[in-house]
C-alpha positions in Angstrom: 136.4 67.8 108.1 137.1 69.7 104.9 134.5 67.8 103.0 131.9 68.4 105.8 132.6 72.1 105.7 132.3 72.1 101.9 129.0 70.2 102.1 127.7 72.7 104.7 128.7 75.7 102.5 127.1 74.1 99.5 123.9 73.3 101.5 123.6 76.9 102.8 124.2 78.3 99.3 121.4 76.1 97.8 119.1 77.2 100.7 119.8 80.9 100.1 119.3 80.5 96.4 115.9 78.7 96.9 114.8 81.5 99.3 115.8 84.2 96.8 113.9 82.4 93.9 110.8 81.7 96.0 109.4 85.2 95.3 109.9 85.2 91.5 108.4 81.7 91.3 105.4 82.9 93.4 105.0 85.8 91.0 104.9 83.4 88.1 102.4 81.1 89.8 100.2 84.1 90.7 100.2 85.2 87.0 101.9 88.5 87.7 104.3 87.8 84.9 103.0 85.9 81.8 105.3 83.1 80.5 104.2 83.7 76.9 103.3 87.1 75.5 103.6 89.0 72.3 105.2 92.4 72.8 103.9 93.7 69.5 100.3 93.2 70.7 100.8 94.3 74.3 98.7 97.2 75.5 100.2 100.6 76.3 97.0 102.4 77.3 96.8 105.0 80.1 95.2 103.7 83.3 94.1 107.0 84.8 96.7 107.7 87.5 98.0 111.0 86.0 95.8 114.1 86.4 94.3 115.6 83.2 96.5 118.6 82.3 93.5 120.6 81.3 91.9 120.2 84.7 95.1 120.4 86.7 97.2 123.3 85.5 99.7 123.1 88.4 103.1 121.4 88.0 103.1 117.6 88.4 106.0 115.1 89.0 105.2 111.4 89.2 107.3 108.3 89.5 105.9 105.0 88.2 107.0 101.4 88.2 105.6 98.4 86.2 106.7 94.8 85.8 109.0 94.2 82.9 107.9 92.3 79.8 107.4 88.6 79.8 109.0 86.2 82.3 111.4 88.9 83.4 108.5 90.5 85.2 108.7 87.8 87.8 112.0 89.3 88.9 111.9 93.0 88.2 110.0 96.2 87.5 110.8 99.0 85.0 110.6 102.6 86.5 110.3 106.0 85.0 109.6 109.7 85.8 106.7 111.7 84.2 106.5 115.5 84.6 104.3 118.4 83.6 105.3 122.0 84.2 102.6 124.4 85.3 100.3 125.3 82.4 101.7 122.6 80.1 99.2 120.6 78.1 101.1 117.3 78.1 103.5 115.2 80.1 107.1 114.3 79.4 108.5 110.9 80.3 112.1 110.4 81.4 113.3 106.8 81.3 116.1 104.4 80.2 115.2 101.9 77.4 117.8 99.3 76.8 117.3 98.8 73.0 117.8 102.5 72.4 121.5 102.0 73.1 122.0 99.6 70.2 124.8 100.9 67.9 126.3 103.0 70.7 123.4 105.4 71.1 122.0 106.8 74.3 119.5 104.7 76.3 118.0 107.8 77.9 114.6 108.5 76.4 112.9 111.9 76.9 109.5 111.9 75.1 105.9 113.1 75.2 104.6 110.4 72.8 103.6 107.9 75.5 101.1 108.6 78.3 102.7 109.2 81.6 100.8 106.3 83.2 100.7 104.0 80.2 101.0 100.3 80.7 104.5 98.9 80.2 103.9 96.3 77.5 100.6 95.2 79.0 101.7 95.6 82.7 99.9 98.3 84.6 102.1 100.7 86.6 102.0 101.6 90.2 102.3 105.2 91.3 105.5 105.4 93.5 105.6 109.2 94.0 103.2 112.0 93.3 104.3 115.7 93.7 102.2 118.7 92.9 102.6 122.4 92.8 105.7 123.9 94.6 107.1 120.4 95.4 107.0 119.5 91.7 108.5 122.8 90.7 111.5 122.2 92.9 112.1 118.9 91.1 111.5 120.4 87.7 114.1 123.1 88.3 116.9 120.5 88.5 115.6 117.6 86.4 116.7 118.5 82.9 120.3 119.2 83.8 120.6 116.0 85.9 119.1 113.9 83.0 121.5 115.5 80.6 124.5 114.7 82.8 123.5 111.1 83.5 126.9 109.3 83.4 125.7 105.8 82.2 123.6 106.7 79.2 125.5 104.5 76.8 126.0 101.6 79.2 123.1 99.2 79.7 122.9 95.8 81.4 119.6 94.3 82.4 121.4 92.6 85.4 122.9 93.9 87.7 122.8 97.3 86.0 123.1 100.1 85.0 119.6 99.9 83.7 116.3 101.8 83.9 116.1 101.5 87.6 119.7 102.7 88.0 118.6 105.8 86.1 115.7 106.6 88.4 117.7 105.9 91.5 120.4 108.3 90.2 117.9 111.0 89.6 116.5 110.5 93.1 120.0 110.7 94.7 120.8 113.9 92.7 117.4 115.5 93.4 116.7 115.2 97.1 113.3 116.8 96.6 112.1 113.8 94.7 112.4 111.6 97.8 111.3 108.3 96.3 111.9 104.8 97.7 112.0 102.4 94.7 110.5 98.9 95.0 112.6 96.1 96.3 112.2 94.4 92.9 113.5 97.3 91.0 116.7 95.4 90.1 119.4 97.8 89.2 118.5 100.5 91.8 121.3 99.3 94.0 123.9 99.3 91.2 126.9 101.6 92.0 130.2 101.8 90.2 133.1 100.1 92.0 134.8 103.4 92.9 131.6 104.5 94.6 130.5 101.6 96.7 128.9 103.8 99.4 126.1 106.3 98.6 123.0 107.9 99.9 119.8 105.8 99.6 117.7 106.9 96.6 115.1 108.4 99.0 117.8 110.5 100.6 116.7 109.3 104.1 119.5 106.8 104.6 122.7 105.2 103.2 123.7 102.1 101.3 126.8 100.1 100.5 126.7 98.1 97.3 129.3 96.0 95.5 128.3 96.6 91.8 124.7 95.9 92.6 125.4 92.2 93.3 125.9 92.4 97.1 124.9 95.2 99.4 122.9 96.6 102.3 120.7 99.6 102.6 119.0 101.4 105.6 116.7 104.4 105.4 113.6 105.9 106.9 111.8 105.4 103.6 113.3 102.1 102.4 113.6 100.4 105.8 116.4 97.8 105.9 117.3 95.9 102.7 119.8 93.1 101.9 120.8 92.7 98.3 122.1 89.3 97.2 122.8 88.8 93.5 120.5 91.8 92.8 117.6 90.2 94.6 116.4 92.1 97.7 114.9 90.9 101.0 114.1 93.4 103.7 111.9 94.7 106.4 110.3 98.1 107.0 110.0 98.6 110.8 108.3 102.1 110.6 105.5 101.0 108.2 105.3 97.3 109.0 106.0 95.3 105.9 108.5 92.7 104.6 110.1 92.6 101.2 110.7 89.6 98.9 112.5 89.2 95.6 110.1 89.3 92.8 107.1 90.3 94.9 108.5 93.6 96.3 106.8 94.9 99.4 104.3 92.7 101.1 102.2 94.5 103.9 
């Protein structure tokens, strides 16, 4: 009896693992994440999703996400926030970059040197949120102070977090006006410290419970219902019919 139960438990564990890995394997098969690539030759060109500051003087706040470099892109995306105050002639990017933290430095990067909609090492970004005018101004009024106070700036772990997606999720929770739902494959967005296992969903339209980003559940009007197992998310969005798979994100 004990052996039978152990065999069943093992069988179910293997089945769950295969289901979770099916999405990333499909992403690799579809060429969404190249096996072999040279980061030093990867493109970082702008792809035209950000309005020209000269032609659009109003304030702009945008949230982007692009697949991470190399085979990791089969599992996850990298997210960031780009902003332009009213009348400014350039954008500022706010993001967490892991290697910036080497030697004990901060991983938080605030820079105007890269285009707001630049490819992330050859991977084109998707526009996740686009705010203009008064809506953007409301975010800009809070953003610098929230970035400055980010509590995990010297702690970086690719999995399960805190990482670049943890940073953007934190900004979203602290600035309700941002109201962005991060992709299901933004691994790290669900990371929460052990003493804060329950929090608002990043969009501010629901709640989530998360055990260190390894196991958790989320429900929100923007996110739908998501189940996180080992940082890989499956889910369904009943209000805007779609399902979510690890590695693939939202599939309409």
